[in-house]
C-alpha positions in Angstrom: -82.9 -155.6 76.6 -81.3 -157.1 79.6 -80.4 -160.3 77.7 -78.1 -158.1 75.5 -76.2 -156.6 78.5 -72.8 -158.0 79.3 -72.3 -159.8 82.6 -69.1 -159.4 84.7 -67.2 -162.8 84.3 -66.6 -163.2 88.0 -62.8 -163.8 87.8 -61.0 -165.5 90.7 -59.0 -162.8 92.3 -56.3 -165.4 93.2 -54.0 -166.0 90.2 -52.3 -169.1 91.8 -51.3 -170.6 95.1 -48.0 -171.9 96.4 -48.9 -174.0 99.4 -50.7 -171.7 101.8 -49.6 -168.6 100.0 -52.1 -167.1 97.6 -50.9 -164.8 94.8 -53.6 -162.3 93.8 -54.0 -160.8 90.3 -54.0 -157.3 91.9 -50.6 -157.9 93.3 -49.3 -159.2 90.0 -50.6 -156.1 88.3 -48.6 -154.0 90.7 -45.5 -156.0 90.0 -46.1 -155.8 86.2 -46.6 -152.0 86.5 -43.3 -151.5 88.2 -41.5 -153.9 85.8 -42.9 -152.1 82.7 -42.1 -148.7 84.3 -38.5 -149.8 84.7 -38.1 -150.6 81.0 -39.9 -147.4 80.0 -37.6 -145.3 82.1 -34.6 -147.1 80.6 -35.8 -145.9 77.2 -36.4 -142.4 78.6 -32.8 -141.9 79.7 -31.7 -142.6 76.1 -33.8 -139.6 74.9 -33.1 -135.9 75.1 -32.5 -134.2 77.5 -31.6 -137.1 79.7 -29.1 -138.6 77.3 -27.1 -135.3 77.5 -27.2 -135.0 81.4 -23.7 -135.2 82.9 -24.1 -133.2 86.1 -24.0 -134.3 88.9 -23.8 -137.6 87.1 -25.2 -139.3 84.0 -28.5 -141.1 84.2 -27.8 -144.8 84.3 -29.7 -148.1 84.8 -28.6 -148.0 88.4 -30.0 -144.5 88.9 -33.3 -145.7 87.4 -33.4 -148.7 89.8 -32.9 -146.3 92.8 -35.5 -143.9 91.5 -38.1 -146.6 91.0 -37.5 -147.9 94.5 -38.2 -144.5 95.9 -41.4 -144.3 93.8 -42.6 -147.7 94.9 -42.3 -146.7 98.6 -44.2 -143.5 97.8 -47.0 -145.3 96.0 -47.5 -148.0 98.6 -47.2 -145.8 101.7 -48.9 -142.8 100.3 -51.6 -144.8 98.6 -52.5 -146.5 101.8 -52.3 -143.5 104.1 -54.2 -141.4 101.5 -57.1 -143.9 101.5 -57.2 -144.0 105.3 -57.2 -140.1 105.6 -59.2 -139.1 102.6 -61.9 -141.8 102.6 -62.4 -143.2 106.1 -60.5 -141.0 108.5 -62.6 -141.6 111.6 -62.5 -145.4 111.1 -58.7 -145.5 111.0 -58.2 -142.8 113.7 -60.3 -144.9 116.1 -58.6 -148.2 115.0 -55.1 -147.1 113.9 -53.7 -150.6 113.7 -56.1 -151.3 110.8 -54.0 -149.0 108.7 -51.6 -151.9 108.4 -54.3 -154.3 107.3 -53.5 -153.8 103.6 -54.9 -157.3 102.8 -58.4 -155.8 103.4 -57.9 -153.5 100.4 -58.0 -149.7 100.3 -55.5 -147.6 98.2 -55.9 -144.1 96.9 -54.2 -142.8 93.8 -54.2 -139.2 95.0 -52.5 -140.3 98.3 -50.0 -142.4 96.2 -49.3 -139.3 94.1 -48.5 -137.2 97.2 -46.4 -140.0 98.5 -44.4 -140.2 95.2 -44.0 -136.4 95.1 -42.4 -136.6 98.6 -40.1 -139.5 97.8 -39.0 -138.0 94.5 -38.2 -134.8 96.3 -36.1 -136.9 98.8 -34.4 -138.7 95.8 -33.7 -135.4 94.0 -32.2 -133.9 97.2 -30.1 -136.9 97.9 -28.8 -137.1 94.3 -28.5 -133.3 93.9 -30.7 -133.3 90.8 -33.3 -130.7 89.9 -36.6 -131.9 91.2 -38.5 -131.3 88.0 -35.8 -133.1 86.0 -36.6 -136.2 88.1 -40.4 -135.8 87.9 -40.4 -135.1 84.1 -38.4 -138.3 83.7 -40.8 -140.5 85.7 -44.3 -139.3 84.9 -44.6 -140.5 81.2 -44.2 -144.0 82.5 -46.9 -143.6 85.2 -50.0 -144.0 83.1 -49.1 -147.6 82.1 -48.8 -148.4 85.7 -52.2 -147.0 86.3 -53.5 -149.1 83.4 -52.3 -152.3 85.0 -53.9 -151.2 88.3 -57.2 -150.8 86.6 -57.0 -154.2 85.1 -56.5 -155.5 88.6 -59.6 -153.5 89.8 -61.6 -155.1 87.0 -60.5 -158.6 87.8 -61.4 -158.0 91.4 -64.8 -156.8 90.3 -64.4 -153.6 92.4 -64.9 -149.9 91.6 -67.8 -150.6 89.4 -69.7 -147.9 87.7 -73.1 -146.1 88.1 -76.2 -147.5 86.4 -76.1 -147.2 82.7 -78.7 -147.3 79.9 -79.2 -151.0 79.0 -78.9 -150.1 75.4 -75.3 -149.1 75.9 -73.4 -151.9 74.0 -70.8 -152.3 76.8 -73.1 -151.9 79.8 -72.3 -154.6 82.3 -74.1 -156.3 85.2 -71.9 -156.9 88.3 -73.8 -159.8 90.0 -72.0 -159.2 93.3 -73.7 -155.8 93.4 -77.1 -156.1 91.8 -78.8 -156.9 88.5 -78.6 -153.3 87.2 -76.6 -152.6 84.0 -73.7 -150.4 84.9 -70.8 -148.6 83.4 -67.5 -150.6 83.5 -65.8 -147.5 84.9 -62.6 -149.5 85.6 -62.2 -150.0 81.8 -62.9 -146.3 81.1 -60.1 -145.4 83.5 -57.8 -148.0 81.9 -58.3 -146.4 78.5 -58.2 -142.7 79.5 -55.9 -142.5 82.5 -53.8 -145.4 81.2 -53.5 -145.8 77.4 -54.5 -142.3 76.2 -52.6 -140.4 78.8 -49.5 -142.5 78.2 -49.5 -141.9 74.4 -50.1 -138.1 75.0 -47.3 -137.8 77.6 -44.8 -140.0 75.8 -45.1 -138.1 72.5 -45.1 -134.7 74.3 -42.0 -135.6 76.4 -40.1 -136.6 73.2 -40.6 -133.0 71.9 -38.3 -131.8 74.7 -40.6 -129.2 76.4 -39.4 -126.8 79.1 -38.5 -128.4 82.4 -41.6 -128.9 84.5 -44.1 -129.0 81.6 -44.2 -132.8 81.3 -45.1 -133.0 85.0 -47.7 -130.3 84.5 -49.2 -132.1 81.6 -49.5 -135.2 83.7 -51.3 -133.4 86.5 -53.7 -131.7 84.1 -54.3 -134.8 82.0 -54.9 -137.2 84.9 -57.0 -134.7 86.8 -59.3 -134.0 83.9 -59.7 -137.7 82.9 -60.3 -138.8 86.4 -62.8 -136.0 87.0 -64.8 -137.0 83.9 -64.7 -140.8 84.6 -66.0 -140.1 88.1 -69.4 -139.2 86.5 -69.8 -142.8 85.6 -68.1 -144.4 88.7 -70.3 -145.4 91.7 -69.3 -143.3 94.7 -68.0 -145.2 97.8 -71.1 -146.3 99.7 -69.7 -144.9 103.0 -69.2 -141.4 101.4 -71.7 -141.0 98.6 -71.6 -137.7 96.7 -70.2 -134.7 98.5 -70.7 -130.9 98.1 -72.0 -129.7 94.7 -72.9 -133.3 93.9 -69.3 -134.3 93.2 -67.5 -137.4 94.4 -64.4 -137.5 96.6 -62.4 -138.5 93.5 -63.5 -135.3 91.7 -62.7 -133.1 94.7 -59.2 -134.6 94.9 -58.7 -134.2 91.2 -59.4 -130.4 91.2 -56.2 -129.5 93.1 -54.3 -131.6 90.6 -55.7 -129.7 87.7 -55.1 -126.3 89.3 -51.6 -127.3 90.4 -50.8 -128.5 86.8 -52.0 -125.2 85.3 -49.9 -123.2 87.8 -46.9 -125.4 87.2 -47.3 -125.0 83.4 -47.4 -121.2 83.6 -44.4 -121.3 85.9 -42.4 -123.5 83.5 -43.3 -121.3 80.6 -42.3 -118.1 82.4 -39.0 -119.7 83.5 -38.2 -120.9 80.0 -38.8 -117.4 78.6 -36.6 -115.8 81.2 -33.8 -118.3 80.5 -34.2 -117.6 76.7 -33.9 -113.9 77.3 -30.9 -114.3 79.6 -29.2 -116.4 77.0 
C-alpha cells in the first residue's frame, strides 16, 4: 500500500538567488497575491455599486493602490503579531526582539485578518468612506491571495496534515516529518479557502447584496472552511489540541463565524429599515 502513496517532492524553498540575496517562493507567492488582488479590485470598481459611487469621490485606480497598501501593512504586521500572541506568547514576551525575526517564519491568518480590519478602518476614516463599503470591496479578492499563500506553504513543505488512510489516493508522505501517509492539508486549504471561497464571494458580490453582507459571507465562509480543514491539519507541536479536542485554528475560527452571522443579521435588518424608510 505504501508504494502507492504520494511523496512530497521536496521543493527548494529558494526560487532564485541574486548574489547573496535569496528570493524565496513564499515571498514570491505574497507578491503574486497582492498583484492579483490589485487587478481583481480594479475589476470590482467597474461593477455595481462601486461604479456608481461619487461621494466623497469616485473609486479610482489610485484609490485601489492606497487601499491595497493599507491592507498589505495590516496583513504583514497583524499576521506576525497574531502568530506571536496566539501561538507562542510566552516565547515572544520573554524574547521580544524575536518578533522582528520574520525570516524564521511564523504568520497567522487570524492575526492578519485583525490587522487588515484595523487598517481598513483607518483607511475608511481617512477617506471618509463607509467602513463596510471598503470591506465589501476588498474581501472578494482575498481568497485568491490565500490560495497563493497555501501554494507557498506547500512548496515549503510546512503545515502538513494529520495521518491519513494509505488507501486515500492523494495521501502524501512528507519525508522531513516521518514516513506516515498524511493529508496534504495545504492543498485542501488552497481549494476551499482559496478557489471555492473566491468563486462564491465573487458571484455573490456581483448580485449587489446589502452593504456588509459580502464581508459577512467572507467571515462565515472562511471560518467554516478553516474549521473543517483543521480536522485534517496537524496541530502545532508546541500547542497540540486544546479544549474540547479542537486546535488553535478552530478556536480562532469560531469568533469569525459568529461575527459573520451577527454582521449578516445586522446588514439584513439595516437593509429592511432603509427599504421601509424609502
